[in-house]
N, C-alpha and C positions, 0 to 999 in steps of 0.2 A: 224662406219659410219651410223648406224641406220638400216642396212639391216638385215632382219630376216634370221637366218640360221636354217635349220631343219636337224635332223640326223635320219637316218633310223636305229633304234637300232637293228632290226632283221638282217639287212645286216651287221652291225658291228659285231654282235655275230656270224653270219655265217662265216665271214672272219676270226675272231679270232679262231674259231674251225678248219677252214681249215689250218691256219698257225700252230696251235698246232699239228695237225695230220701230217703235212708235216715235222715237225722237231722232232717228238717224238723219232725217232731212235737215235738222238744225245745223249740224256741222257742214253739210254740203252747201247749204245756202250761205253760211258765213264765209266759206272759202270762195264762193262764186260772186258775191256782191262786189261791185267796184269799191275801191278805197274811198273813205269818206270825203277826202279833198276832191277826188274826181267827181263824186256825186254832187257835191256843192257847186263845182264848176258847171256840171250839166244843168243843174237847177238854175244857175245864174243865166246861162245862155238860153235856156227855155223861157225864162221870164222875160228876158230882153227881146226875144223873138215873139212874145205874146203866146207862148205855148205852155202855160201853167196848168194845162189840163192833160187828158190822156193822149194828146198828140205829141208831147215832148219826148226828147231822147231819154231823160231821166226815168219817166214812167215806163217807157219801152224796155229799158235795161232792167229795172226792178221787176217788171211783170215777167220778163223772160226767165230770170233767176227763179222766181216763184213757180212758174209753169214747168221749168226743167227739174225742179226739186219739190214736188207737191207734198203736202201733208198727207199722211195715210188716212 
């Protein structure tokens, strides 16, 4: 419609950096989680041993990934 639009490139770059920092943990967690088949095997063995709670190996493995790669 003929209206001039200006973009503050510094503000855009700053916001992009902020968003990248806020979500950086996601990729780190994905790389650190055990493969799904391994997780299912851990769950099976935990359930068989009666450790379907926070005492099982699966819970410990997942909790470690989350604590090693916390959300900001």
